[in-house]
C-alpha positions in Angstrom: 17.7 23.5 -28.4 19.3 23.5 -25.2 23.1 21.9 -25.0 24.3 21.6 -21.2 24.9 25.5 -21.0 24.6 28.6 -22.8 25.2 32.0 -22.3 22.7 35.0 -23.2 24.5 38.2 -24.4 22.7 40.8 -24.6 25.2 43.1 -27.0 25.2 46.7 -26.7 22.5 46.6 -23.2 25.8 46.5 -21.3 24.0 44.2 -19.3 25.8 41.3 -17.5 25.7 38.0 -19.9 23.9 35.4 -17.8 24.7 32.2 -17.8 21.7 29.4 -18.2 22.1 25.8 -17.3 19.7 23.2 -17.9 17.5 22.2 -15.3 17.5 17.8 -14.9 14.1 17.9 -16.7 16.0 19.2 -19.3 18.8 16.6 -19.6 17.7 13.1 -22.1 17.7 10.4 -19.4 21.0 9.0 -21.1 22.7 11.7 -19.6 21.2 11.7 -16.6 23.6 10.5 -13.7 23.2 6.6 -12.6 23.5 7.4 -8.7 23.1 10.3 -6.6 24.4 10.1 -3.2 22.5 11.8 0.9 24.4 11.1 3.5 21.6 11.9 5.6 22.8 13.3 9.2 21.0 14.2 13.1 20.9 17.2 14.5 24.4 16.8 16.1 25.6 16.7 12.8 25.9 12.7 13.1 25.6 10.5 10.2 22.2 8.3 10.3 22.4 7.1 7.3 23.4 7.0 3.3 21.5 6.8 0.4 21.7 6.4 -3.5 19.4 6.3 -6.0 20.0 3.6 -9.1 18.3 3.8 -12.6 17.3 0.2 -12.8 15.1 -2.3 -11.7 14.0 -2.7 -8.4 15.4 -7.0 -9.0 18.5 -6.0 -10.7 19.4 -3.9 -7.0 17.9 -6.5 -5.3 20.2 -9.0 -6.5 23.0 -6.3 -6.5 22.4 -5.1 -3.3 22.6 -8.9 -1.9 25.9 -9.7 -4.2 26.9 -7.1 -2.6 27.0 -8.5 0.9 27.8 -11.4 0.9 31.5 -10.2 -1.2 32.0 -7.3 1.6 31.7 -10.6 3.9 28.8 -9.2 5.7 26.3 -11.7 7.5 22.6 -11.6 6.2 20.4 -12.2 9.0 17.0 -11.4 7.4 15.4 -10.2 3.7 12.0 -9.7 3.4 10.9 -8.4 0.0 7.8 -7.1 -1.4 6.6 -5.9 -4.9 8.1 -2.1 -4.3 10.4 -2.1 -1.2 12.1 -5.0 0.9 14.8 -4.6 3.7 17.8 -6.4 4.6 19.5 -6.9 8.5 23.2 -8.1 8.5 25.9 -8.1 10.7 28.2 -5.8 9.4 32.3 -6.7 9.6 33.0 -7.2 13.3 29.5 -7.9 14.5 28.0 -4.0 13.9 24.2 -4.5 12.6 23.2 -3.7 9.4 20.5 -1.7 7.8 19.6 -1.4 4.5 15.9 -0.7 2.7 15.2 -0.2 -0.7 12.3 1.3 -2.1 11.3 1.2 -5.7 10.1 5.3 -6.7 10.0 5.1 -10.1 9.8 2.4 -12.9 13.9 2.0 -12.9 14.4 4.1 -9.8 15.1 2.7 -7.5 16.6 4.2 -3.2 18.6 2.2 -1.2 19.0 3.4 2.0 21.9 2.1 4.5 22.9 2.3 8.5 25.8 0.4 9.4 25.5 0.3 13.3 23.5 2.5 15.8 24.9 6.2 14.3 26.1 5.6 11.0 29.4 4.5 9.3 29.4 6.6 6.3 33.3 4.5 5.2 31.5 1.5 5.3 28.3 2.7 3.9 29.7 4.2 1.2 31.4 0.7 0.5 28.8 -1.3 0.2 27.0 1.4 -2.2 29.9 1.0 -4.4 29.7 -2.1 -4.6 26.1 -2.4 -5.1 26.6 -0.1 -8.4 29.4 -2.3 -9.4 27.3 -4.9 -9.8 25.0 -3.6 -11.3 
C-alpha cells in the first residue's frame, strides 16, 4: 500500500528514479484537508470572490457562517436557505455589500463563496472564511 510517496529506484537500469505521489482518491478521508481555498479573479486579474470547501454538513456550515458574520460585526440583511444551498446578504464594515453563497457538493462537502464589495475584497473574504472554519 502507498503511504504518501515512494521512489521507484530501478536499480541497475541507469534510469533516473521516479517519485510517485498518492492521488487525492488514494488519501484516506481522515487525512484529506478540511478545506480548500480558491480566489476567483476576473479577466483583468481583480479578485471577484473567494470560495472554500468544508468537510461538514450543510447545517453545521450554515450556523458557522451566520455566527462568523455576527462575530465580525457584519449586518445580515437577508438569508434564504433551501435543502441543498443558501444565500446570505449582509453589509460589511463600512456599509459595503456582502454576498455569501453556500451549496452542498456532497453529503459532508459544502462550498462557501463570498464576495465583499462590488469587486471583491480578498482580505475581508479570507477573514470571514477563517472565522467560519474556526466555528466548525
